[in-house]
All heavy atoms as a GROMACS GRO file, in nm:
protein
  575
    1MET      N    1   0.085  -0.119   0.000
    1MET     CA    2   0.000   0.000   0.000
    1MET      C    3   0.088   0.123  -0.001
    1MET      O    4   0.177   0.136   0.082
    1MET     CB    5  -0.090  -0.004   0.122
    1MET     CG    6  -0.178   0.115   0.140
    1MET     SD    7  -0.287   0.101   0.283
    1MET     CE    8  -0.406  -0.013   0.220
    2ASN      N    9   0.069   0.212  -0.091
    2ASN     CA   10   0.150   0.333  -0.102
    2ASN      C   11   0.104   0.441  -0.007
    2ASN      O   12   0.174   0.537   0.016
    2ASN     CB   13   0.145   0.387  -0.246
    2ASN     CG   14   0.212   0.293  -0.342
    2ASN    OD1   15   0.306   0.223  -0.304
    2ASN    ND2   16   0.164   0.290  -0.462
    3ASN      N   17  -0.011   0.428   0.050
    3ASN     CA   18  -0.067   0.529   0.138
    3ASN      C   19  -0.029   0.499   0.282
    3ASN      O   20  -0.091   0.418   0.348
    3ASN     CB   21  -0.221   0.527   0.118
    3ASN     CG   22  -0.292   0.617   0.214
    3ASN    OD1   23  -0.232   0.705   0.275
    3ASN    ND2   24  -0.421   0.595   0.231
    4THR      N   25   0.074   0.567   0.332
    4THR     CA   26   0.125   0.541   0.467
    4THR      C   27   0.019   0.564   0.574
    4THR      O   28  -0.004   0.477   0.661
    4THR     CB   29   0.249   0.629   0.496
    4THR    OG1   30   0.348   0.597   0.399
    4THR    CG2   31   0.300   0.605   0.635
    5ILE      N   32  -0.047   0.678   0.571
    5ILE     CA   33  -0.147   0.708   0.675
    5ILE      C   34  -0.261   0.608   0.671
    5ILE      O   35  -0.301   0.552   0.772
    5ILE     CB   36  -0.199   0.851   0.661
    5ILE    CG1   37  -0.086   0.951   0.688
    5ILE    CG2   38  -0.316   0.876   0.758
    5ILE    CD1   39  -0.122   1.096   0.656
    6GLY      N   40  -0.313   0.581   0.552
    6GLY     CA   41  -0.422   0.486   0.540
    6GLY      C   42  -0.383   0.347   0.581
    6GLY      O   43  -0.458   0.277   0.649
    7GLY      N   44  -0.264   0.304   0.541
    7GLY     CA   45  -0.215   0.171   0.579
    7GLY      C   46  -0.196   0.159   0.728
    7GLY      O   47  -0.234   0.059   0.791
    8ASN      N   48  -0.139   0.265   0.788
    8ASN     CA   49  -0.120   0.262   0.933
    8ASN      C   50  -0.252   0.268   1.006
    8ASN      O   51  -0.271   0.198   1.107
    8ASN     CB   52  -0.034   0.380   0.977
    8ASN     CG   53   0.113   0.361   0.940
    8ASN    OD1   54   0.158   0.248   0.915
    8ASN    ND2   55   0.187   0.469   0.934
    9LEU      N   56  -0.345   0.348   0.957
    9LEU     CA   57  -0.477   0.354   1.018
    9LEU      C   58  -0.540   0.215   1.018
    9LEU      O   59  -0.592   0.169   1.122
    9LEU     CB   60  -0.565   0.455   0.946
    9LEU     CG   61  -0.714   0.455   0.982
    9LEU    CD1   62  -0.736   0.473   1.132
    9LEU    CD2   63  -0.787   0.564   0.905
   10CYS      N   64  -0.540   0.150   0.903
   10CYS     CA   65  -0.600   0.019   0.894
   10CYS      C   66  -0.531  -0.080   0.987
   10CYS      O   67  -0.596  -0.155   1.060
   10CYS     CB   68  -0.594  -0.029   0.747
   10CYS     SG   69  -0.672  -0.189   0.722
   11HIS      N   70  -0.397  -0.081   0.985
   11HIS     CA   71  -0.321  -0.172   1.071
   11HIS      C   72  -0.351  -0.148   1.221
   11HIS      O   73  -0.381  -0.241   1.294
   11HIS     CB   74  -0.171  -0.157   1.045
   11HIS     CG   75  -0.085  -0.230   1.141
   11HIS    ND1   76  -0.069  -0.366   1.134
   11HIS    CD2   77  -0.014  -0.188   1.249
   11HIS    CE1   78   0.009  -0.405   1.235
   11HIS    NE2   79   0.044  -0.297   1.304
   12LEU      N   80  -0.344  -0.021   1.260
   12LEU     CA   81  -0.368   0.012   1.401
   12LEU      C   82  -0.512  -0.016   1.442
   12LEU      O   83  -0.539  -0.062   1.554
   12LEU     CB   84  -0.334   0.159   1.426
   12LEU     CG   85  -0.184   0.194   1.414
   12LEU    CD1   86  -0.165   0.344   1.406
   12LEU    CD2   87  -0.105   0.134   1.528
   13ARG      N   88  -0.605   0.012   1.353
   13ARG     CA   89  -0.747  -0.016   1.381
   13ARG      C   90  -0.769  -0.166   1.403
   13ARG      O   91  -0.830  -0.207   1.499
   13ARG     CB   92  -0.836   0.034   1.269
   13ARG     CG   93  -0.983   0.003   1.288
   13ARG     CD   94  -1.066   0.052   1.174
   13ARG     NE   95  -1.031  -0.006   1.044
   13ARG     CZ   96  -1.061  -0.130   1.007
   13ARG    NH1   97  -1.129  -0.212   1.086
   13ARG    NH2   98  -1.026  -0.175   0.885
   14ARG      N   99  -0.716  -0.246   1.312
   14ARG     CA  100  -0.733  -0.391   1.325
   14ARG      C  101  -0.662  -0.445   1.447
   14ARG      O  102  -0.712  -0.533   1.516
   14ARG     CB  103  -0.682  -0.462   1.198
   14ARG     CG  104  -0.778  -0.440   1.082
   14ARG     CD  105  -0.735  -0.518   0.963
   14ARG     NE  106  -0.832  -0.501   0.855
   14ARG     CZ  107  -0.826  -0.565   0.741
   14ARG    NH1  108  -0.730  -0.651   0.718
   14ARG    NH2  109  -0.917  -0.543   0.648
   15ARG      N  110  -0.541  -0.391   1.476
   15ARG     CA  111  -0.468  -0.433   1.594
   15ARG      C  112  -0.547  -0.403   1.722
   15ARG      O  113  -0.543  -0.478   1.819
   15ARG     CB  114  -0.331  -0.363   1.599
   15ARG     CG  115  -0.240  -0.420   1.708
   15ARG     CD  116  -0.107  -0.355   1.704
   15ARG     NE  117  -0.121  -0.220   1.762
   15ARG     CZ  118  -0.024  -0.132   1.768
   15ARG    NH1  119   0.094  -0.159   1.716
   15ARG    NH2  120  -0.045  -0.013   1.822
   16SER      N  121  -0.622  -0.293   1.719
   16SER     CA  122  -0.700  -0.255   1.838
   16SER      C  123  -0.829  -0.335   1.849
   16SER      O  124  -0.899  -0.328   1.951
   16SER     CB  125  -0.734  -0.105   1.833
   16SER     OG  126  -0.835  -0.079   1.736
   17GLY      N  127  -0.865  -0.406   1.740
   17GLY     CA  128  -0.989  -0.486   1.742
   17GLY      C  129  -1.114  -0.402   1.716
   17GLY      O  130  -1.225  -0.450   1.737
   18ARG      N  131  -1.094  -0.283   1.664
   18ARG     CA  132  -1.209  -0.194   1.637
   18ARG      C  133  -1.248  -0.198   1.491
   18ARG      O  134  -1.166  -0.219   1.403
   18ARG     CB  135  -1.174  -0.052   1.677
   18ARG     CG  136  -1.155  -0.034   1.827
   18ARG     CD  137  -1.132   0.110   1.863
   18ARG     NE  138  -1.123   0.125   2.005
   18ARG     CZ  139  -1.011   0.149   2.072
   18ARG    NH1  140  -0.898   0.161   2.007
   18ARG    NH2  141  -1.012   0.160   2.203
   19THR      N  142  -1.373  -0.176   1.466
   19THR     CA  143  -1.425  -0.166   1.329
   19THR      C  144  -1.409  -0.023   1.281
   19THR      O  145  -1.385   0.069   1.361
   19THR     CB  146  -1.574  -0.205   1.321
   19THR    OG1  147  -1.647  -0.107   1.395
   19THR    CG2  148  -1.599  -0.345   1.376
   20GLN      N  149  -1.424  -0.004   1.150
   20GLN     CA  150  -1.424   0.133   1.097
   20GLN      C  151  -1.533   0.216   1.162
   20GLN      O  152  -1.511   0.332   1.195
   20GLN     CB  153  -1.442   0.130   0.945
   20GLN     CG  154  -1.324   0.078   0.870
   20GLN     CD  155  -1.347   0.074   0.720
   20GLN    OE1  156  -1.462   0.083   0.674
   20GLN    NE2  157  -1.240   0.058   0.642
   21ALA      N  158  -1.648   0.157   1.180
   21ALA     CA  159  -1.761   0.229   1.242
   21ALA      C  160  -1.729   0.272   1.385
   21ALA      O  161  -1.762   0.384   1.426
   21ALA     CB  162  -1.886   0.143   1.239
   22GLU      N  163  -1.660   0.185   1.461
   22GLU     CA  164  -1.626   0.220   1.598
   22GLU      C  165  -1.525   0.333   1.603
   22GLU      O  166  -1.537   0.426   1.684
   22GLU     CB  167  -1.570   0.095   1.671
   22GLU     CG  168  -1.676  -0.009   1.699
   22GLU     CD  169  -1.621  -0.142   1.743
   22GLU    OE1  170  -1.505  -0.176   1.706
   22GLU    OE2  171  -1.692  -0.213   1.814
   23VAL      N  172  -1.423   0.326   1.516
   23VAL     CA  173  -1.324   0.431   1.511
   23VAL      C  174  -1.389   0.563   1.469
   23VAL      O  175  -1.365   0.668   1.527
   23VAL     CB  176  -1.208   0.395   1.419
   23VAL    CG1  177  -1.114   0.513   1.398
   23VAL    CG2  178  -1.130   0.277   1.474
   24ALA      N  179  -1.474   0.555   1.369
   24ALA     CA  180  -1.545   0.673   1.321
   24ALA      C  181  -1.625   0.738   1.432
   24ALA      O  182  -1.619   0.860   1.451
   24ALA     CB  183  -1.634   0.638   1.204
   25LYS      N  184  -1.700   0.660   1.505
   25LYS     CA  185  -1.783   0.715   1.613
   25LYS      C  186  -1.695   0.782   1.719
   25LYS      O  187  -1.724   0.893   1.763
   25LYS     CB  188  -1.867   0.604   1.676
   25LYS     CG  189  -1.959   0.654   1.784
   25LYS     CD  190  -2.049   0.545   1.835
   25LYS     CE  191  -2.141   0.601   1.943
   25LYS     NZ  192  -2.233   0.503   1.993
   26ARG      N  193  -1.588   0.717   1.757
   26ARG     CA  194  -1.498   0.771   1.860
   26ARG      C  195  -1.428   0.898   1.810
   26ARG      O  196  -1.393   0.985   1.890
   26ARG     CB  197  -1.397   0.668   1.902
   26ARG     CG  198  -1.456   0.553   1.982
   26ARG     CD  199  -1.352   0.452   2.017
   26ARG     NE  200  -1.252   0.515   2.102
   26ARG     CZ  201  -1.184   0.456   2.199
   26ARG    NH1  202  -1.207   0.331   2.225
   26ARG    NH2  203  -1.094   0.521   2.269
   27ALA      N  204  -1.407   0.907   1.677
   27ALA     CA  205  -1.336   1.022   1.618
   27ALA      C  206  -1.431   1.131   1.574
   27ALA      O  207  -1.387   1.237   1.524
   27ALA     CB  208  -1.250   0.976   1.502
   28GLY      N  209  -1.561   1.108   1.584
   28GLY     CA  210  -1.660   1.206   1.540
   28GLY      C  211  -1.662   1.221   1.390
   28GLY      O  212  -1.676   1.330   1.336
   29ALA      N  213  -1.651   1.105   1.322
   29ALA     CA  214  -1.649   1.104   1.175
   29ALA      C  215  -1.743   0.998   1.123
   29ALA      O  216  -1.805   0.927   1.200
   29ALA     CB  217  -1.505   1.076   1.129
   30SER      N  218  -1.750   0.986   0.992
   30SER     CA  219  -1.832   0.880   0.932
   30SER      C  220  -1.747   0.759   0.901
   30SER      O  221  -1.626   0.771   0.874
   30SER     CB  222  -1.899   0.930   0.805
   30SER     OG  223  -1.804   0.945   0.700
   31GLN      N  224  -1.810   0.644   0.896
   31GLN     CA  225  -1.741   0.520   0.861
   31GLN      C  226  -1.689   0.529   0.718
   31GLN      O  227  -1.578   0.484   0.687
   31GLN     CB  228  -1.836   0.400   0.878
   31GLN     CG  229  -1.773   0.266   0.847
   31GLN     CD  230  -1.784   0.227   0.701
   31GLN    OE1  231  -1.877   0.264   0.631
   31GLN    NE2  232  -1.684   0.154   0.652
   32ALA      N  233  -1.766   0.592   0.630
   32ALA     CA  234  -1.725   0.604   0.490
   32ALA      C  235  -1.596   0.686   0.479
   32ALA      O  236  -1.509   0.655   0.398
   32ALA     CB  237  -1.836   0.670   0.408
   33TRP      N  238  -1.583   0.790   0.560
   33TRP     CA  239  -1.463   0.873   0.557
   33TRP      C  240  -1.342   0.795   0.605
   33TRP      O  241  -1.234   0.802   0.547
   33TRP     CB  242  -1.487   0.998   0.639
   33TRP     CG  243  -1.375   1.097   0.634
   33TRP    CD1  244  -1.335   1.172   0.528
   33TRP    CD2  245  -1.286   1.130   0.740
   33TRP    NE1  246  -1.228   1.250   0.560
   33TRP    CE2  247  -1.196   1.226   0.692
   33TRP    CE3  248  -1.276   1.088   0.873
   33TRP    CZ2  249  -1.097   1.281   0.771
   33TRP    CZ3  250  -1.177   1.143   0.949
   33TRP    CH2  251  -1.089   1.239   0.900
   34ILE      N  252  -1.357   0.715   0.714
   34ILE     CA  253  -1.248   0.633   0.763
   34ILE      C  254  -1.206   0.535   0.653
   34ILE      O  255  -1.087   0.515   0.628
   34ILE     CB  256  -1.289   0.559   0.892
   34ILE    CG1  257  -1.316   0.658   1.007
   34ILE    CG2  258  -1.182   0.455   0.933
   34ILE    CD1  259  -1.197   0.740   1.052
   35CYS      N  260  -1.303   0.477   0.586
   35CYS     CA  261  -1.275   0.385   0.476
   35CYS      C  262  -1.196   0.455   0.364
   35CYS      O  263  -1.099   0.400   0.312
   35CYS     CB  264  -1.404   0.326   0.422
   35CYS     SG  265  -1.380   0.212   0.285
   36ARG      N  266  -1.238   0.575   0.331
   36ARG     CA  267  -1.170   0.650   0.226
   36ARG      C  268  -1.025   0.683   0.262
   36ARG      O  269  -0.938   0.685   0.178
   36ARG     CB  270  -1.247   0.777   0.192
   36ARG     CG  271  -1.379   0.747   0.122
   36ARG     CD  272  -1.456   0.872   0.081
   36ARG     NE  273  -1.377   0.948  -0.013
   36ARG     CZ  274  -1.363   1.081  -0.008
   36ARG    NH1  275  -1.426   1.152   0.083
   36ARG    NH2  276  -1.287   1.145  -0.097
   37ILE      N  277  -0.998   0.709   0.390
   37ILE     CA  278  -0.862   0.734   0.434
   37ILE      C  279  -0.782   0.606   0.421
   37ILE      O  280  -0.670   0.606   0.368
   37ILE     CB  281  -0.857   0.787   0.580
   37ILE    CG1  282  -0.924   0.923   0.588
   37ILE    CG2  283  -0.713   0.794   0.630
   37ILE    CD1  284  -0.947   0.971   0.730
   38GLU      N  285  -0.838   0.495   0.467
   38GLU     CA  286  -0.767   0.368   0.462
   38GLU      C  287  -0.731   0.328   0.318
   38GLU      O  288  -0.627   0.267   0.294
   38GLU     CB  289  -0.848   0.257   0.528
   38GLU     CG  290  -0.851   0.265   0.679
   38GLU     CD  291  -0.917   0.148   0.747
   38GLU    OE1  292  -0.956   0.050   0.678
   38GLU    OE2  293  -0.929   0.151   0.870
   39THR      N  294  -0.816   0.360   0.225
   39THR     CA  295  -0.793   0.321   0.086
   39THR      C  296  -0.717   0.426   0.007
   39THR      O  297  -0.689   0.409  -0.112
   39THR     CB  298  -0.926   0.291   0.014
   39THR    OG1  299  -1.009   0.406   0.018
   39THR    CG2  300  -0.996   0.172   0.077
   40GLY      N  301  -0.681   0.538   0.072
   40GLY     CA  302  -0.605   0.642   0.006
   40GLY      C  303  -0.686   0.738  -0.078
   40GLY      O  304  -0.631   0.818  -0.152
   41GLU      N  305  -0.818   0.731  -0.066
   41GLU     CA  306  -0.904   0.822  -0.143
   41GLU      C  307  -0.924   0.955  -0.075
   41GLU      O  308  -0.974   1.050  -0.137
   41GLU     CB  309  -1.040   0.755  -0.163
   41GLU     CG  310  -1.034   0.628  -0.248
   41GLU     CD  311  -1.168   0.557  -0.253
   41GLU    OE1  312  -1.272   0.627  -0.248
   41GLU    OE2  313  -1.168   0.435  -0.263
   42ALA      N  314  -0.886   0.966   0.053
   42ALA     CA  315  -0.900   1.090   0.128
   42ALA      C  316  -0.776   1.110   0.215
   42ALA      O  317  -0.715   1.012   0.257
   42ALA     CB  318  -1.026   1.087   0.216
   43ASN      N  319  -0.743   1.233   0.238
   43ASN     CA  320  -0.629   1.268   0.323
   43ASN      C  321  -0.680   1.348   0.442
   43ASN      O  322  -0.740   1.454   0.424
   43ASN     CB  323  -0.528   1.351   0.246
   43ASN     CG  324  -0.464   1.273   0.135
   43ASN    OD1  325  -0.413   1.163   0.158
   43ASN    ND2  326  -0.463   1.327   0.017
   44PRO      N  327  -0.658   1.298   0.563
   44PRO     CA  328  -0.705   1.369   0.680
   44PRO      C  329  -0.621   1.492   0.712
   44PRO      O  330  -0.501   1.497   0.682
   44PRO     CB  331  -0.692   1.265   0.792
   44PRO     CG  332  -0.577   1.179   0.747
   44PRO     CD  333  -0.588   1.174   0.598
   45THR      N  334  -0.684   1.591   0.772
   45THR     CA  335  -0.612   1.708   0.821
   45THR      C  336  -0.541   1.668   0.950
   45THR      O  337  -0.567   1.561   1.008
   45THR     CB  338  -0.710   1.823   0.853
   45THR    OG1  339  -0.796   1.778   0.958
   45THR    CG2  340  -0.789   1.864   0.730
   46LEU      N  341  -0.454   1.754   0.998
   46LEU     CA  342  -0.385   1.727   1.125
   46LEU      C  343  -0.487   1.715   1.239
   46LEU      O  344  -0.475   1.626   1.323
   46LEU     CB  345  -0.281   1.834   1.154
   46LEU     CG  346  -0.202   1.819   1.284
   46LEU    CD1  347  -0.132   1.683   1.286
   46LEU    CD2  348  -0.104   1.930   1.299
   47ALA      N  349  -0.587   1.802   1.240
   47ALA     CA  350  -0.689   1.795   1.344
   47ALA      C  351  -0.764   1.663   1.337
   47ALA      O  352  -0.792   1.600   1.441
   47ALA     CB  353  -0.788   1.910   1.329
   48SER      N  354  -0.791   1.615   1.217
   48SER     CA  355  -0.858   1.486   1.200
   48SER      C  356  -0.771   1.372   1.249
   48SER      O  357  -0.817   1.278   1.312
   48SER     CB  358  -0.898   1.464   1.054
   48SER     OG  359  -0.989   1.562   1.012
   49MET      N  360  -0.641   1.381   1.216
   49MET     CA  361  -0.548   1.276   1.261
   49MET      C  362  -0.540   1.270   1.412
   49MET      O  363  -0.529   1.164   1.470
   49MET     CB  364  -0.409   1.297   1.198
   49MET     CG  365  -0.404   1.256   1.052
   49MET     SD  366  -0.238   1.249   0.987
   49MET     CE  367  -0.202   1.424   0.972
   50ARG      N  368  -0.548   1.386   1.474
   50ARG     CA  369  -0.548   1.389   1.623
   50ARG      C  370  -0.671   1.315   1.677
   50ARG      O  371  -0.662   1.238   1.772
   50ARG     CB  372  -0.549   1.533   1.673
   50ARG     CG  373  -0.416   1.600   1.659
   50ARG     CD  374  -0.419   1.739   1.718
   50ARG     NE  375  -0.292   1.806   1.698
   50ARG     CZ  376  -0.280   1.930   1.654
   50ARG    NH1  377  -0.387   2.003   1.629
   50ARG    NH2  378  -0.162   1.983   1.638
   51ARG      N  379  -0.788   1.340   1.617
   51ARG     CA  380  -0.909   1.272   1.664
   51ARG      C  381  -0.902   1.122   1.638
   51ARG      O  382  -0.942   1.042   1.722
   51ARG     CB  383  -1.033   1.333   1.594
   51ARG     CG  384  -1.064   1.474   1.641
   51ARG     CD  385  -1.202   1.521   1.597
   51ARG     NE  386  -1.226   1.504   1.455
   51ARG     CZ  387  -1.203   1.594   1.359
   51ARG    NH1  388  -1.152   1.712   1.393
   51ARG    NH2  389  -1.229   1.569   1.234
   52ILE      N  390  -0.850   1.085   1.524
   52ILE     CA  391  -0.839   0.942   1.489
   52ILE      C  392  -0.738   0.875   1.584
   52ILE      O  393  -0.764   0.764   1.634
   52ILE     CB  394  -0.795   0.924   1.342
   52ILE    CG1  395  -0.909   0.967   1.249
   52ILE    CG2  396  -0.756   0.778   1.314
   52ILE    CD1  397  -0.868   0.982   1.102
   53ALA      N  398  -0.625   0.940   1.609
   53ALA     CA  399  -0.525   0.885   1.700
   53ALA      C  400  -0.586   0.864   1.839
   53ALA      O  401  -0.567   0.758   1.901
   53ALA     CB  402  -0.403   0.975   1.707
   54ARG      N  403  -0.660   0.963   1.888
   54ARG     CA  404  -0.727   0.948   2.020
   54ARG      C  405  -0.825   0.831   2.017
   54ARG      O  406  -0.836   0.756   2.112
   54ARG     CB  407  -0.799   1.077   2.059
   54ARG     CG  408  -0.707   1.177   2.124
   54ARG     CD  409  -0.786   1.287   2.194
   54ARG     NE  410  -0.878   1.359   2.106
   54ARG     CZ  411  -0.848   1.470   2.041
   54ARG    NH1  412  -0.729   1.524   2.053
   54ARG    NH2  413  -0.937   1.528   1.963
   55ALA      N  414  -0.896   0.816   1.905
   55ALA     CA  415  -0.994   0.708   1.893
   55ALA      C  416  -0.927   0.570   1.898
   55ALA      O  417  -0.987   0.472   1.943
   55ALA     CB  418  -1.074   0.721   1.765
   56LEU      N  419  -0.801   0.565   1.856
   56LEU     CA  420  -0.727   0.440   1.855
   56LEU      C  421  -0.633   0.425   1.973
   56LEU      O  422  -0.560   0.327   1.986
   56LEU     CB  423  -0.644   0.430   1.725
   56LEU     CG  424  -0.724   0.414   1.598
   56LEU    CD1  425  -0.633   0.434   1.476
   56LEU    CD2  426  -0.788   0.275   1.593
   57ASP      N  427  -0.630   0.527   2.062
   57ASP     CA  428  -0.540   0.528   2.177
   57ASP      C  429  -0.394   0.517   2.134
   57ASP      O  430  -0.315   0.440   2.192
   57ASP     CB  431  -0.576   0.415   2.276
   57ASP     CG  432  -0.717   0.425   2.328
   57ASP    OD1  433  -0.758   0.538   2.363
   57ASP    OD2  434  -0.787   0.325   2.334
   58VAL      N  435  -0.358   0.594   2.030
   58VAL     CA  436  -0.220   0.601   1.982
   58VAL      C  437  -0.183   0.748   1.966
   58VAL      O  438  -0.265   0.836   1.985
   58VAL     CB  439  -0.201   0.523   1.848
   58VAL    CG1  440  -0.233   0.376   1.866
   58VAL    CG2  441  -0.283   0.585   1.736
   59GLU      N  442  -0.058   0.771   1.925
   59GLU     CA  443  -0.010   0.906   1.897
   59GLU      C  444  -0.022   0.936   1.749
   59GLU      O  445  -0.021   0.842   1.666
   59GLU     CB  446   0.136   0.921   1.941
   59GLU     CG  447   0.161   0.893   2.088
   59GLU     CD  448   0.095   0.996   2.178
   59GLU    OE1  449   0.090   1.114   2.139
   59GLU    OE2  450   0.053   0.959   2.289
   60VAL      N  451  -0.031   1.061   1.712
   60VAL     CA  452  -0.040   1.099   1.569
   60VAL      C  453   0.078   1.044   1.493
   60VAL      O  454   0.063   0.998   1.379
   60VAL     CB  455  -0.052   1.254   1.554
   60VAL    CG1  456  -0.038   1.293   1.409
   60VAL    CG2  457  -0.184   1.303   1.611
   61VAL      N  458   0.196   1.045   1.552
   61VAL     CA  459   0.315   0.996   1.484
   61VAL      C  460   0.297   0.849   1.440
   61VAL      O  461   0.354   0.809   1.339
   61VAL     CB  462   0.441   1.014   1.572
   61VAL    CG1  463   0.439   0.922   1.693
   61VAL    CG2  464   0.567   0.996   1.489
   62ASP      N  465   0.217   0.772   1.514
   62ASP     CA  466   0.193   0.633   1.476
   62ASP      C  467   0.119   0.623   1.344
   62ASP      O  468   0.130   0.523   1.272
   62ASP     CB  469   0.113   0.561   1.586
   62ASP     CG  470   0.192   0.548   1.715
   62ASP    OD1  471   0.314   0.518   1.707
   62ASP    OD2  472   0.134   0.572   1.822
   63LEU      N  473   0.041   0.725   1.310
   63LEU     CA  474  -0.027   0.727   1.181
   63LEU      C  475   0.065   0.770   1.069
   63LEU      O  476   0.041   0.739   0.952
   63LEU     CB  477  -0.148   0.823   1.187
   63LEU     CG  478  -0.262   0.782   1.280
   63LEU    CD1  479  -0.361   0.897   1.292
   63LEU    CD2  480  -0.331   0.657   1.227
   64LEU      N  481   0.170   0.844   1.102
   64LEU     CA  482   0.258   0.902   1.001
   64LEU      C  483   0.381   0.821   0.967
   64LEU      O  484   0.436   0.832   0.857
   64LEU     CB  485   0.303   1.042   1.047
   64LEU     CG  486   0.191   1.144   1.064
   64LEU    CD1  487   0.246   1.269   1.131
   64LEU    CD2  488   0.129   1.176   0.930
   65GLN      N  489   0.430   0.740   1.062
   65GLN     CA  490   0.554   0.668   1.041
   65GLN      C  491   0.539   0.555   0.939
   65GLN      O  492   0.445   0.477   0.947
   65GLN     CB  493   0.604   0.608   1.172
   65GLN     CG  494   0.658   0.708   1.267
   65GLN     CD  495   0.708   0.645   1.395
   65GLN    OE1  496   0.655   0.545   1.439
   65GLN    NE2  497   0.808   0.705   1.454
   66ARG      N  498   0.636   0.549   0.847
   66ARG     CA  499   0.638   0.438   0.752
   66ARG      C  500   0.696   0.318   0.823
   66ARG      O  501   0.794   0.327   0.890
   66ARG     CB  502   0.723   0.475   0.632
   66ARG     CG  503   0.707   0.375   0.520
   66ARG     CD  504   0.767   0.430   0.395
   66ARG     NE  505   0.706   0.432   0.270
   66ARG     CZ  506   0.585   0.396   0.231
   66ARG    NH1  507   0.499   0.355   0.317
   66ARG    NH2  508   0.546   0.404   0.108
   67ARG      N  509   0.628   0.205   0.810
   67ARG     CA  510   0.675   0.083   0.878
   67ARG      C  511   0.636  -0.038   0.795
   67ARG      O  512   0.546  -0.031   0.712
   67ARG     CB  513   0.618   0.074   1.019
   67ARG     CG  514   0.466   0.061   1.018
   67ARG     CD  515   0.404   0.065   1.154
   67ARG     NE  516   0.364   0.200   1.183
   67ARG     CZ  517   0.378   0.259   1.298
   67ARG    NH1  518   0.425   0.195   1.400
   67ARG    NH2  519   0.340   0.382   1.315
   68ARG      N  520   0.700  -0.146   0.821
   68ARG     CA  521   0.672  -0.271   0.748
   68ARG      C  522   0.530  -0.318   0.767
   68ARG      O  523   0.465  -0.358   0.675
   68ARG     CB  524   0.763  -0.382   0.790
   68ARG     CG  525   0.900  -0.376   0.736
   68ARG     CD  526   0.976  -0.499   0.782
   68ARG     NE  527   1.117  -0.471   0.769
   68ARG     CZ  528   1.193  -0.527   0.679
   68ARG    NH1  529   1.144  -0.616   0.598
   68ARG    NH2  530   1.320  -0.496   0.671
   69GLU      N  531   0.482  -0.318   0.891
   69GLU     CA  532   0.351  -0.375   0.920
   69GLU      C  533   0.236  -0.285   0.881
   69GLU      O  534   0.121  -0.311   0.920
   69GLU     CB  535   0.341  -0.416   1.067
   69GLU     CG  536   0.341  -0.302   1.166
   69GLU     CD  537   0.478  -0.263   1.216
   69GLU    OE1  538   0.580  -0.311   1.161
   69GLU    OE2  539   0.485  -0.182   1.310
   70GLN      N  540   0.260  -0.181   0.802
   70GLN     CA  541   0.152  -0.092   0.761
   70GLN      C  542   0.059  -0.162   0.660
   70GLN      O  543  -0.052  -0.120   0.641
   70GLN     CB  544   0.203   0.038   0.707
   70GLN     CG  545   0.240   0.031   0.561
   70GLN     CD  546   0.276   0.163   0.503
   70GLN    OE1  547   0.300   0.256   0.576
   70GLN    NE2  548   0.280   0.172   0.375
   71GLU      N  549   0.106  -0.265   0.595
   71GLU     CA  550   0.023  -0.335   0.497
   71GLU      C  551  -0.107  -0.381   0.563
   71GLU      O  552  -0.105  -0.438   0.670
   71GLU     CB  553   0.095  -0.455   0.439
   71GLU     CG  554   0.217  -0.419   0.357
   71GLU     CD  555   0.183  -0.349   0.227
   71GLU    OE1  556   0.079  -0.379   0.168
   71GLU    OE2  557   0.262  -0.264   0.186
   72CYS      N  558  -0.213  -0.355   0.495
   72CYS     CA  559  -0.344  -0.394   0.548
   72CYS      C  560  -0.427  -0.446   0.432
   72CYS      O  561  -0.481  -0.368   0.354
   72CYS     CB  562  -0.412  -0.274   0.614
   72CYS     SG  563  -0.553  -0.319   0.714
   73PRO      N  564  -0.433  -0.577   0.418
   73PRO     CA  565  -0.511  -0.631   0.306
   73PRO      C  566  -0.658  -0.598   0.315
   73PRO      O  567  -0.714  -0.584   0.424
   73PRO     CB  568  -0.487  -0.782   0.317
   73PRO     CG  569  -0.446  -0.806   0.457
   73PRO     CD  570  -0.384  -0.678   0.507
   74ALA      N  571  -0.720  -0.584   0.203
   74ALA     CA  572  -0.862  -0.550   0.196
   74ALA      C  573  -0.948  -0.660   0.251
   74ALA      O  574  -0.912  -0.770   0.266
   74ALA     CB  575  -0.902  -0.522   0.053
   0.00000   0.00000   0.00000
């Protein structure tokens, strides 16, 4: 996946055991928007990344860092 933020979001979300809908609700967003970020169709703002990070109990940097385990199969 070429989309670092989306790949990390998907990886961290699955690692936390949360669904897109659960993350969306905790972040004050829609499930469709979370899906679009994961697939690289949307780019979150810094404020949005802060809300998503809080929803996943991680730091914003965790969404930004390129790492091997960012791959998240569909």
